N, CA, C, O and the ligand as a Tripos MOL2 file, in Angstrom:
@<TRIPOS>MOLECULE
protein
  273   271    69     0     0
PROTEIN
NO_CHARGES

@<TRIPOS>ATOM
      1 N         149.3640   83.7980   83.2990 N.3       1 MET1
      2 CA        148.9590   84.4650   84.5450 C.3       1 MET1
      3 C         147.5050   84.9200   84.4940 C.2       1 MET1
      4 O         146.9820   85.4490   85.4750 O.2       1 MET1
      5 N         146.8660   84.7180   83.3730 N.am      2 ALA2
      6 CA        145.4930   85.2050   83.2250 C.3       2 ALA2
      7 C         144.5250   84.4830   84.1540 C.2       2 ALA2
      8 O         143.4880   85.0330   84.5260 O.2       2 ALA2
      9 N         144.8620   83.2610   84.5260 N.am      3 CYS3
     10 CA        143.9280   82.4820   85.3390 C.3       3 CYS3
     11 C         144.1950   82.6680   86.8350 C.2       3 CYS3
     12 O         143.5600   82.0150   87.6640 O.2       3 CYS3
     13 N         145.1050   83.5320   87.1720 N.am      4 PHE4
     14 CA        145.4830   83.7110   88.5720 C.3       4 PHE4
     15 C         144.2860   84.0140   89.4710 C.2       4 PHE4
     16 O         144.1470   83.4390   90.5510 O.2       4 PHE4
     17 N         143.4350   84.9110   89.0210 N.am      5 CYS5
     18 CA        142.3360   85.3470   89.8750 C.3       5 CYS5
     19 C         141.3190   84.2360   90.1290 C.2       5 CYS5
     20 O         140.5600   84.3020   91.0960 O.2       5 CYS5
     21 N         141.2980   83.2340   89.2850 N.am      6 PHE6
     22 CA        140.3490   82.1410   89.4980 C.3       6 PHE6
     23 C         140.8220   81.1850   90.5860 C.2       6 PHE6
     24 O         140.0460   80.3730   91.0910 O.2       6 PHE6
     25 N         142.0780   81.2850   90.9380 N.am      7 LEU7
     26 CA        142.6090   80.3970   91.9660 C.3       7 LEU7
     27 C         142.3980   80.9570   93.3670 C.2       7 LEU7
     28 O         142.5410   80.2440   94.3600 O.2       7 LEU7
     29 N         142.0590   82.2290   93.4340 N.am      8 VAL8
     30 CA        141.8610   82.8710   94.7290 C.3       8 VAL8
     31 C         140.3680   83.0370   94.9570 C.2       8 VAL8
     32 O         139.6500   83.5730   94.1130 O.2       8 VAL8
     33 N         139.9230   82.5760   96.0910 N.am      9 ASP9
     34 CA        138.5230   82.8170   96.4120 C.3       9 ASP9
     35 C         138.3720   83.1500   97.8920 C.2       9 ASP9
     36 O         139.2640   82.9050   98.7050 O.2       9 ASP9
     37 N         137.2310   83.7060   98.2050 N.am     10 GLN10
     38 CA        136.9660   84.0950   99.5820 C.3      10 GLN10
     39 C         135.7260   83.3820  100.0870 C.2      10 GLN10
     40 O         134.7190   83.2590   99.3890 O.2      10 GLN10
     41 N         135.8320   82.9190  101.3150 N.am     11 LYS11
     42 CA        134.7000   82.2480  101.9320 C.3      11 LYS11
     43 C         134.3170   83.0000  103.1870 C.2      11 LYS11
     44 O         135.1740   83.3930  103.9780 O.2      11 LYS11
     45 N         133.0360   83.1940  103.3600 N.am     12 ARG12
     46 CA        132.5610   83.9010  104.5410 C.3      12 ARG12
     47 C         131.7800   82.9310  105.3970 C.2      12 ARG12
     48 O         130.8480   82.2770  104.9280 O.2      12 ARG12
     49 N         132.1670   82.8440  106.6570 N.am     13 LYS13
     50 CA        131.4800   81.9360  107.5590 C.3      13 LYS13
     51 C         130.9820   82.7100  108.7640 C.2      13 LYS13
     52 O         131.6100   83.6760  109.1970 O.2      13 LYS13
     53 N         129.8690   82.2880  109.2940 N.am     14 ILE14
     54 CA        129.3650   82.8700  110.5330 C.3      14 ILE14
     55 C         129.7820   81.9640  111.6740 C.2      14 ILE14
     56 O         129.3900   80.7990  111.7340 O.2      14 ILE14
     57 N         130.5770   82.5080  112.5750 N.am     15 ARG15
     58 CA        131.0500   81.6850  113.6730 C.3      15 ARG15
     59 C         129.9770   81.5680  114.7490 C.2      15 ARG15
     60 O         129.6850   80.4740  115.2310 O.2      15 ARG15
     61 N         129.4110   82.6740  115.1110 N.am     16 ARG16
     62 CA        128.2960   82.6160  116.0540 C.3      16 ARG16
     63 C         127.4750   83.8870  115.9110 C.2      16 ARG16
     64 O         127.9590   84.9100  115.4280 O.2      16 ARG16
     65 N         126.2430   83.8010  116.3360 N.am     17 SER17
     66 CA        125.3940   84.9810  116.2510 C.3      17 SER17
     67 C         124.4280   85.0010  117.4120 C.2      17 SER17
     68 O         124.0650   83.9600  117.9580 O.2      17 SER17
     69 N         124.0200   86.1910  117.7780 N.am     18 LYS18
     70 CA        123.0120   86.3110  118.8310 C.3      18 LYS18
     71 C         122.0650   87.4540  118.4680 C.2      18 LYS18
     72 O         122.4430   88.3830  117.7550 O.2      18 LYS18
     73 N         120.8470   87.3740  118.9610 N.am     19 PRO19
     74 CA        119.8510   88.3880  118.5860 C.3      19 PRO19
     75 C         120.2710   89.7890  119.0070 C.2      19 PRO19
     76 O         120.8580   89.9810  120.0710 O.2      19 PRO19
     77 N         119.9670   90.7490  118.1710 N.am     20 ALA20
     78 CA        120.2850   92.1340  118.4700 C.3      20 ALA20
     79 C         119.0360   92.9840  118.2800 C.2      20 ALA20
     80 O         118.0780   92.5690  117.6280 O.2      20 ALA20
     81 N         119.0630   94.1650  118.8530 N.am     21 ALA21
     82 CA        117.9590   95.0900  118.6660 C.3      21 ALA21
     83 C         118.0020   95.6390  117.2460 C.2      21 ALA21
     84 O         119.0760   95.8320  116.6750 O.2      21 ALA21
     85 N         116.8560   95.8800  116.6990 N.am     22 GLY22
     86 CA        116.8110   96.4530  115.3580 C.3      22 GLY22
     87 C         116.1510   95.5160  114.3660 C.2      22 GLY22
     88 O         116.0150   94.3180  114.6100 O.2      22 GLY22
     89 N         115.7530   96.0770  113.2620 N.am     23 THR23
     90 CA        115.1140   95.2760  112.2280 C.3      23 THR23
     91 C         115.7960   95.5190  110.8970 C.2      23 THR23
     92 O         116.4500   96.5390  110.6790 O.2      23 THR23
     93 N         115.6250   94.5600  110.0250 N.am     24 CYS24
     94 CA        116.2030   94.6460  108.6960 C.3      24 CYS24
     95 C         115.4700   95.6960  107.8710 C.2      24 CYS24
     96 O         114.2430   95.7880  107.9160 O.2      24 CYS24
     97 N         116.2190   96.4780  107.1270 N.am     25 SER25
     98 CA        115.5820   97.5160  106.3140 C.3      25 SER25
     99 C         114.9570   96.9390  105.0560 C.2      25 SER25
    100 O         114.1610   97.6050  104.3930 O.2      25 SER25
    101 N         115.3100   95.7120  104.7250 N.am     26 ARG26
    102 CA        114.7800   95.1030  103.5060 C.3      26 ARG26
    103 C         113.5230   94.2830  103.7600 C.2      26 ARG26
    104 O         112.5310   94.4150  103.0430 O.2      26 ARG26
    105 N         113.5700   93.4320  104.7870 N.am     27 CYS27
    106 CA        112.4300   92.5280  104.9850 C.3      27 CYS27
    107 C         111.7610   92.6920  106.3350 C.2      27 CYS27
    108 O         110.7900   91.9920  106.6240 O.2      27 CYS27
    109 N         112.2490   93.5880  107.1630 N.am     28 ARG28
    110 CA        111.6240   93.9030  108.4520 C.3      28 ARG28
    111 C         111.6730   92.7610  109.4520 C.2      28 ARG28
    112 O         110.9060   92.7700  110.4150 O.2      28 ARG28
    113 N         112.5380   91.7860  109.2630 N.am     29 SER29
    114 CA        112.6350   90.7600  110.2950 C.3      29 SER29
    115 C         113.8010   91.0850  111.2290 C.2      29 SER29
    116 O         114.4920   92.0880  111.0470 O.2      29 SER29
    117 N         114.0060   90.2480  112.2030 N.am     30 GLY30
    118 CA        114.9450   90.5560  113.2640 C.3      30 GLY30
    119 C         116.3980   90.5330  112.8430 C.2      30 GLY30
    120 O         116.7950   89.7610  111.9700 O.2      30 GLY30
    121 N         117.1830   91.3850  113.4710 N.am     31 ALA31
    122 CA        118.6090   91.4350  113.1890 C.3      31 ALA31
    123 C         119.3670   90.6880  114.2710 C.2      31 ALA31
    124 O         118.8540   90.4800  115.3700 O.2      31 ALA31
    125 N         120.5930   90.2840  113.9560 N.am     32 SER32
    126 CA        121.4280   89.6450  114.9610 C.3      32 SER32
    127 C         122.8720   90.0940  114.8090 C.2      32 SER32
    128 O         123.3170   90.4920  113.7320 O.2      32 SER32
    129 N         123.5800   90.0180  115.9150 N.am     33 VAL33
    130 CA        125.0010   90.3430  115.8660 C.3      33 VAL33
    131 C         125.7390   89.0580  115.5180 C.2      33 VAL33
    132 O         125.6190   88.0600  116.2290 O.2      33 VAL33
    133 N         126.4800   89.0760  114.4570 N.am     34 ALA34
    134 CA        127.1760   87.8790  114.0080 C.3      34 ALA34
    135 C         128.6710   88.0960  114.0250 C.2      34 ALA34
    136 O         129.1770   89.1650  113.6830 O.2      34 ALA34
    137 N         129.3620   87.0430  114.4340 N.am     35 GLU35
    138 CA        130.8150   87.0600  114.3840 C.3      35 GLU35
    139 C         131.2080   86.2880  113.1330 C.2      35 GLU35
    140 O         130.9630   85.0850  113.0380 O.2      35 GLU35
    141 N         131.8030   86.9630  112.1930 N.am     36 MET36
    142 CA        132.0810   86.3540  110.9020 C.3      36 MET36
    143 C         133.5700   86.0860  110.7340 C.2      36 MET36
    144 O         134.4210   86.7080  111.3690 O.2      36 MET36
    145 N         133.8400   85.1500  109.8680 N.am     37 ILE37
    146 CA        135.2270   84.8790  109.4890 C.3      37 ILE37
    147 C         135.3070   84.9210  107.9710 C.2      37 ILE37
    148 O         134.5600   84.2250  107.2830 O.2      37 ILE37
    149 N         136.1930   85.7230  107.4640 N.am     38 THR38
    150 CA        136.4440   85.7200  106.0270 C.3      38 THR38
    151 C         137.7620   84.9940  105.7900 C.2      38 THR38
    152 O         138.8110   85.3650  106.3150 O.2      38 THR38
    153 N         137.6670   83.9700  104.9950 N.am     39 GLN39
    154 CA        138.8380   83.1550  104.7260 C.3      39 GLN39
    155 C         139.2200   83.3280  103.2590 C.2      39 GLN39
    156 O         138.4110   83.0790  102.3660 O.2      39 GLN39
    157 N         140.4270   83.7460  103.0230 N.am     40 THR40
    158 CA        140.9010   83.8720  101.6490 C.3      40 THR40
    159 C         141.7380   82.6440  101.3200 C.2      40 THR40
    160 O         142.6530   82.2770  102.0580 O.2      40 THR40
    161 N         141.4070   82.0280  100.2120 N.am     41 ARG41
    162 CA        142.0950   80.7900   99.8580 C.3      41 ARG41
    163 C         142.7780   80.9250   98.5080 C.2      41 ARG41
    164 O         142.3010   81.6120   97.6050 O.2      41 ARG41
    165 N         143.8960   80.2550   98.4060 N.am     42 PHE42
    166 CA        144.6150   80.2050   97.1500 C.3      42 PHE42
    167 C         144.7790   78.7370   96.7780 C.2      42 PHE42
    168 O         145.4020   77.9790   97.5200 O.2      42 PHE42
    169 N         144.2390   78.3360   95.6600 N.am     43 CYS43
    170 CA        144.2370   76.9170   95.2770 C.3      43 CYS43
    171 C         143.6280   76.0590   96.3790 C.2      43 CYS43
    172 O         144.1410   74.9830   96.6860 O.2      43 CYS43
    173 N         142.5420   76.5290   96.9710 N.am     44 TYR44
    174 CA        141.8120   75.8330   98.0340 C.3      44 TYR44
    175 C         142.6030   75.6770   99.3250 C.2      44 TYR44
    176 O         142.2050   74.9080  100.2000 O.2      44 TYR44
    177 N         143.7080   76.3870   99.4560 N.am     45 VAL45
    178 CA        144.4700   76.3630  100.7040 C.3      45 VAL45
    179 C         144.2960   77.7150  101.3890 C.2      45 VAL45
    180 O         144.6870   78.7450  100.8390 O.2      45 VAL45
    181 N         143.7130   77.7180  102.5800 N.am     46 PRO46
    182 CA        143.5320   78.9960  103.2720 C.3      46 PRO46
    183 C         144.8700   79.6070  103.6470 C.2      46 PRO46
    184 O         145.7270   78.9410  104.2280 O.2      46 PRO46
    185 N         145.0440   80.8780  103.3130 N.am     47 PHE47
    186 CA        146.2950   81.5160  103.6940 C.3      47 PHE47
    187 C         146.0670   82.8150  104.4420 C.2      47 PHE47
    188 O         147.0090   83.4130  104.9630 O.2      47 PHE47
    189 N         144.8370   83.2450  104.4950 N.am     48 TYR48
    190 CA        144.5500   84.4680  105.2280 C.3      48 TYR48
    191 C         143.1640   84.3810  105.8380 C.2      48 TYR48
    192 O         142.2040   83.9850  105.1770 O.2      48 TYR48
    193 N         143.0690   84.7560  107.1110 N.am     49 CYS49
    194 CA        141.8190   84.6240  107.8270 C.3      49 CYS49
    195 C         141.5690   85.9040  108.6090 C.2      49 CYS49
    196 O         142.4530   86.4010  109.3070 O.2      49 CYS49
    197 N         140.3820   86.4210  108.4900 N.am     50 LYS50
    198 CA        140.0720   87.6580  109.1890 C.3      50 LYS50
    199 C         138.7310   87.4730  109.8850 C.2      50 LYS50
    200 O         137.7660   87.0260  109.2650 O.2      50 LYS50
    201 N         138.6630   87.8100  111.1580 N.am     51 SER51
    202 CA        137.3730   87.7210  111.8370 C.3      51 SER51
    203 C         136.8520   89.1300  112.0850 C.2      51 SER51
    204 O         137.6130   90.0390  112.4180 O.2      51 SER51
    205 N         135.5780   89.2920  111.9220 N.am     52 TRP52
    206 CA        134.9570   90.6020  112.0750 C.3      52 TRP52
    207 C         133.5330   90.4140  112.5450 C.2      52 TRP52
    208 O         132.9840   89.3130  112.5130 O.2      52 TRP52
    209 N         132.9480   91.5140  112.9820 N.am     53 LYS53
    210 CA        131.5920   91.4610  113.5060 C.3      53 LYS53
    211 C         130.6710   92.2850  112.6300 C.2      53 LYS53
    212 O         131.0670   93.3060  112.0670 O.2      53 LYS53
    213 N         129.4570   91.8310  112.5280 N.am     54 ALA54
    214 CA        128.4950   92.5710  111.7300 C.3      54 ALA54
    215 C         127.1010   92.3670  112.2970 C.2      54 ALA54
    216 O         126.8040   91.3470  112.9200 O.2      54 ALA54
    217 N         126.2680   93.3440  112.0700 N.am     55 ILE55
    218 CA        124.8580   93.1770  112.3870 C.3      55 ILE55
    219 C         124.1820   92.7580  111.1060 C.2      55 ILE55
    220 O         124.1920   93.4880  110.1150 O.2      55 ILE55
    221 N         123.5950   91.5790  111.1290 N.am     56 MET56
    222 CA        122.9780   91.0960  109.9060 C.3      56 MET56
    223 C         121.5770   90.5720  110.1490 C.2      56 MET56
    224 O         121.1840   90.2790  111.2780 O.2      56 MET56
    225 N         120.8500   90.4660  109.0790 N.am     57 CYS57
    226 CA        119.4710   89.9910  109.1470 C.3      57 CYS57
    227 C         119.4700   88.4720  109.2310 C.2      57 CYS57
    228 O         120.1850   87.8020  108.4860 O.2      57 CYS57
    229 N         118.6670   87.9330  110.1360 N.am     58 THR58
    230 CA        118.6170   86.4840  110.2820 C.3      58 THR58
    231 C         117.7990   85.8440  109.1790 C.2      58 THR58
    232 O         117.9170   84.6450  108.9280 O.2      58 THR58
    233 N         116.9770   86.6320  108.5270 N.am     59 PHE59
    234 CA        116.0810   86.0680  107.5090 C.3      59 PHE59
    235 C         116.6740   86.1180  106.1060 C.2      59 PHE59
    236 O         116.7690   85.0870  105.4400 O.2      59 PHE59
    237 N         117.0690   87.2860  105.6530 N.am     60 CYS60
    238 CA        117.5570   87.3890  104.2750 C.3      60 CYS60
    239 C         119.0820   87.4740  104.1900 C.2      60 CYS60
    240 O         119.6450   87.4250  103.0960 O.2      60 CYS60
    241 N         119.7460   87.5980  105.3260 N.am     61 GLY61
    242 CA        121.2050   87.5870  105.3170 C.3      61 GLY61
    243 C         121.8470   88.9140  104.9430 C.2      61 GLY61
    244 O         123.0590   88.9770  104.7340 O.2      61 GLY61
    245 N         121.0620   89.9600  104.8560 N.am     62 ALA62
    246 CA        121.6240   91.2690  104.5120 C.3      62 ALA62
    247 C         122.4880   91.7850  105.6560 C.2      62 ALA62
    248 O         122.1420   91.6300  106.8270 O.2      62 ALA62
    249 N         123.6020   92.3940  105.3090 N.am     63 ILE63
    250 CA        124.4540   92.9840  106.3360 C.3      63 ILE63
    251 C         124.0160   94.4290  106.5390 C.2      63 ILE63
    252 O         124.0990   95.2610  105.6350 O.2      63 ILE63
    253 N         123.5500   94.7000  107.7500 N.am     64 LEU64
    254 CA        122.9970   96.0180  108.0460 C.3      64 LEU64
    255 C         124.0920   96.9710  108.5000 C.2      64 LEU64
    256 O         124.0420   98.1720  108.2360 O.2      64 LEU64
    257 N         125.0720   96.4180  109.1800 N.am     65 LYS65
    258 CA        126.1660   97.2480  109.6660 C.3      65 LYS65
    259 C         127.3490   96.3330  109.9470 C.2      65 LYS65
    260 O         127.1740   95.2310  110.4670 O.2      65 LYS65
    261 N         128.5280   96.7760  109.6120 N.am     66 SER66
    262 CA        129.6850   95.9600  109.9520 C.3      66 SER66
    263 C         130.6910   96.8000  110.6980 C.2      66 SER66
    264 O         130.8660   97.9840  110.4120 O.2      66 SER66
    265 N         131.3420   96.1880  111.6460 N.am     67 TYR67
    266 CA        132.3740   96.8590  112.3960 C.3      67 TYR67
    267 C         133.3970   95.8400  112.8470 C.2      67 TYR67
    268 O         133.0970   94.6490  112.9250 O.2      67 TYR67
    269 N         134.5810   96.2850  113.1390 N.am     68 ARG68
    270 CA        135.6130   95.3610  113.5690 C.3      68 ARG68
    271 C         136.4370   95.9500  114.6880 C.2      68 ARG68
    272 O         137.3620   95.3040  115.1800 O.2      68 ARG68
    273 ZN        116.2660   90.9700  105.9680 Zn       69 ZN69
@<TRIPOS>BOND
     1     1     2 1
     2     2     3 1
     3     3     4 2
     4     3     5 am
     5     5     6 1
     6     6     7 1
     7     7     8 2
     8     7     9 am
     9     9    10 1
    10    10    11 1
    11    11    12 2
    12    11    13 am
    13    13    14 1
    14    14    15 1
    15    15    16 2
    16    15    17 am
    17    17    18 1
    18    18    19 1
    19    19    20 2
    20    19    21 am
    21    21    22 1
    22    22    23 1
    23    23    24 2
    24    23    25 am
    25    25    26 1
    26    26    27 1
    27    27    28 2
    28    27    29 am
    29    29    30 1
    30    30    31 1
    31    31    32 2
    32    31    33 am
    33    33    34 1
    34    34    35 1
    35    35    36 2
    36    35    37 am
    37    37    38 1
    38    38    39 1
    39    39    40 2
    40    39    41 am
    41    41    42 1
    42    42    43 1
    43    43    44 2
    44    43    45 am
    45    45    46 1
    46    46    47 1
    47    47    48 2
    48    47    49 am
    49    49    50 1
    50    50    51 1
    51    51    52 2
    52    51    53 am
    53    53    54 1
    54    54    55 1
    55    55    56 2
    56    55    57 am
    57    57    58 1
    58    58    59 1
    59    59    60 2
    60    59    61 am
    61    61    62 1
    62    62    63 1
    63    63    64 2
    64    63    65 am
    65    65    66 1
    66    66    67 1
    67    67    68 2
    68    67    69 am
    69    69    70 1
    70    70    71 1
    71    71    72 2
    72    71    73 am
    73    73    74 1
    74    74    75 1
    75    75    76 2
    76    75    77 am
    77    77    78 1
    78    78    79 1
    79    79    80 2
    80    79    81 am
    81    81    82 1
    82    82    83 1
    83    83    84 2
    84    83    85 am
    85    85    86 1
    86    86    87 1
    87    87    88 2
    88    87    89 am
    89    89    90 1
    90    90    91 1
    91    91    92 2
    92    91    93 am
    93    93    94 1
    94    94    95 1
    95    95    96 2
    96    95    97 am
    97    97    98 1
    98    98    99 1
    99    99   100 2
   100    99   101 am
   101   101   102 1
   102   102   103 1
   103   103   104 2
   104   103   105 am
   105   105   106 1
   106   106   107 1
   107   107   108 2
   108   107   109 am
   109   109   110 1
   110   110   111 1
   111   111   112 2
   112   111   113 am
   113   113   114 1
   114   114   115 1
   115   115   116 2
   116   115   117 am
   117   117   118 1
   118   118   119 1
   119   119   120 2
   120   119   121 am
   121   121   122 1
   122   122   123 1
   123   123   124 2
   124   123   125 am
   125   125   126 1
   126   126   127 1
   127   127   128 2
   128   127   129 am
   129   129   130 1
   130   130   131 1
   131   131   132 2
   132   131   133 am
   133   133   134 1
   134   134   135 1
   135   135   136 2
   136   135   137 am
   137   137   138 1
   138   138   139 1
   139   139   140 2
   140   139   141 am
   141   141   142 1
   142   142   143 1
   143   143   144 2
   144   143   145 am
   145   145   146 1
   146   146   147 1
   147   147   148 2
   148   147   149 am
   149   149   150 1
   150   150   151 1
   151   151   152 2
   152   151   153 am
   153   153   154 1
   154   154   155 1
   155   155   156 2
   156   155   157 am
   157   157   158 1
   158   158   159 1
   159   159   160 2
   160   159   161 am
   161   161   162 1
   162   162   163 1
   163   163   164 2
   164   163   165 am
   165   165   166 1
   166   166   167 1
   167   167   168 2
   168   167   169 am
   169   169   170 1
   170   170   171 1
   171   171   172 2
   172   171   173 am
   173   173   174 1
   174   174   175 1
   175   175   176 2
   176   175   177 am
   177   177   178 1
   178   178   179 1
   179   179   180 2
   180   179   181 am
   181   181   182 1
   182   182   183 1
   183   183   184 2
   184   183   185 am
   185   185   186 1
   186   186   187 1
   187   187   188 2
   188   187   189 am
   189   189   190 1
   190   190   191 1
   191   191   192 2
   192   191   193 am
   193   193   194 1
   194   194   195 1
   195   195   196 2
   196   195   197 am
   197   197   198 1
   198   198   199 1
   199   199   200 2
   200   199   201 am
   201   201   202 1
   202   202   203 1
   203   203   204 2
   204   203   205 am
   205   205   206 1
   206   206   207 1
   207   207   208 2
   208   207   209 am
   209   209   210 1
   210   210   211 1
   211   211   212 2
   212   211   213 am
   213   213   214 1
   214   214   215 1
   215   215   216 2
   216   215   217 am
   217   217   218 1
   218   218   219 1
   219   219   220 2
   220   219   221 am
   221   221   222 1
   222   222   223 1
   223   223   224 2
   224   223   225 am
   225   225   226 1
   226   226   227 1
   227   227   228 2
   228   227   229 am
   229   229   230 1
   230   230   231 1
   231   231   232 2
   232   231   233 am
   233   233   234 1
   234   234   235 1
   235   235   236 2
   236   235   237 am
   237   237   238 1
   238   238   239 1
   239   239   240 2
   240   239   241 am
   241   241   242 1
   242   242   243 1
   243   243   244 2
   244   243   245 am
   245   245   246 1
   246   246   247 1
   247   247   248 2
   248   247   249 am
   249   249   250 1
   250   250   251 1
   251   251   252 2
   252   251   253 am
   253   253   254 1
   254   254   255 1
   255   255   256 2
   256   255   257 am
   257   257   258 1
   258   258   259 1
   259   259   260 2
   260   259   261 am
   261   261   262 1
   262   262   263 1
   263   263   264 2
   264   263   265 am
   265   265   266 1
   266   266   267 1
   267   267   268 2
   268   267   269 am
   269   269   270 1
   270   270   271 1
   271   271   272 2
@<TRIPOS>SUBSTRUCTURE
     1 MET1         2 RESIDUE 1 A MET
     2 ALA2         6 RESIDUE 1 A ALA
     3 CYS3        10 RESIDUE 1 A CYS
     4 PHE4        14 RESIDUE 1 A PHE
     5 CYS5        18 RESIDUE 1 A CYS
     6 PHE6        22 RESIDUE 1 A PHE
     7 LEU7        26 RESIDUE 1 A LEU
     8 VAL8        30 RESIDUE 1 A VAL
     9 ASP9        34 RESIDUE 1 A ASP
    10 GLN10       38 RESIDUE 1 A GLN
    11 LYS11       42 RESIDUE 1 A LYS
    12 ARG12       46 RESIDUE 1 A ARG
    13 LYS13       50 RESIDUE 1 A LYS
    14 ILE14       54 RESIDUE 1 A ILE
    15 ARG15       58 RESIDUE 1 A ARG
    16 ARG16       62 RESIDUE 1 A ARG
    17 SER17       66 RESIDUE 1 A SER
    18 LYS18       70 RESIDUE 1 A LYS
    19 PRO19       74 RESIDUE 1 A PRO
    20 ALA20       78 RESIDUE 1 A ALA
    21 ALA21       82 RESIDUE 1 A ALA
    22 GLY22       86 RESIDUE 1 A GLY
    23 THR23       90 RESIDUE 1 A THR
    24 CYS24       94 RESIDUE 1 A CYS
    25 SER25       98 RESIDUE 1 A SER
    26 ARG26      102 RESIDUE 1 A ARG
    27 CYS27      106 RESIDUE 1 A CYS
    28 ARG28      110 RESIDUE 1 A ARG
    29 SER29      114 RESIDUE 1 A SER
    30 GLY30      118 RESIDUE 1 A GLY
    31 ALA31      122 RESIDUE 1 A ALA
    32 SER32      126 RESIDUE 1 A SER
    33 VAL33      130 RESIDUE 1 A VAL
    34 ALA34      134 RESIDUE 1 A ALA
    35 GLU35      138 RESIDUE 1 A GLU
    36 MET36      142 RESIDUE 1 A MET
    37 ILE37      146 RESIDUE 1 A ILE
    38 THR38      150 RESIDUE 1 A THR
    39 GLN39      154 RESIDUE 1 A GLN
    40 THR40      158 RESIDUE 1 A THR
    41 ARG41      162 RESIDUE 1 A ARG
    42 PHE42      166 RESIDUE 1 A PHE
    43 CYS43      170 RESIDUE 1 A CYS
    44 TYR44      174 RESIDUE 1 A TYR
    45 VAL45      178 RESIDUE 1 A VAL
    46 PRO46      182 RESIDUE 1 A PRO
    47 PHE47      186 RESIDUE 1 A PHE
    48 TYR48      190 RESIDUE 1 A TYR
    49 CYS49      194 RESIDUE 1 A CYS
    50 LYS50      198 RESIDUE 1 A LYS
    51 SER51      202 RESIDUE 1 A SER
    52 TRP52      206 RESIDUE 1 A TRP
    53 LYS53      210 RESIDUE 1 A LYS
    54 ALA54      214 RESIDUE 1 A ALA
    55 ILE55      218 RESIDUE 1 A ILE
    56 MET56      222 RESIDUE 1 A MET
    57 CYS57      226 RESIDUE 1 A CYS
    58 THR58      230 RESIDUE 1 A THR
    59 PHE59      234 RESIDUE 1 A PHE
    60 CYS60      238 RESIDUE 1 A CYS
    61 GLY61      242 RESIDUE 1 A GLY
    62 ALA62      246 RESIDUE 1 A ALA
    63 ILE63      250 RESIDUE 1 A ILE
    64 LEU64      254 RESIDUE 1 A LEU
    65 LYS65      258 RESIDUE 1 A LYS
    66 SER66      262 RESIDUE 1 A SER
    67 TYR67      266 RESIDUE 1 A TYR
    68 ARG68      270 RESIDUE 1 A ARG
    69 ZN69       273 GROUP 0 **** ****
């Protein structure tokens, strides 16, 4: 059972994004509102999917704020 955790992985995808007001605190470029999907997979088979929204930087990808 020691290898169990290696079979589970999470993938984060951006479904769509649009420009938002505000700037990134790290690189000062523009932020956008992104609709994300987190997919949890077991042995490469997705078994859990969660969609959420976050304000993220379009340049460095930092998540400035997340809400759901
Ligand atoms: Zn940034």
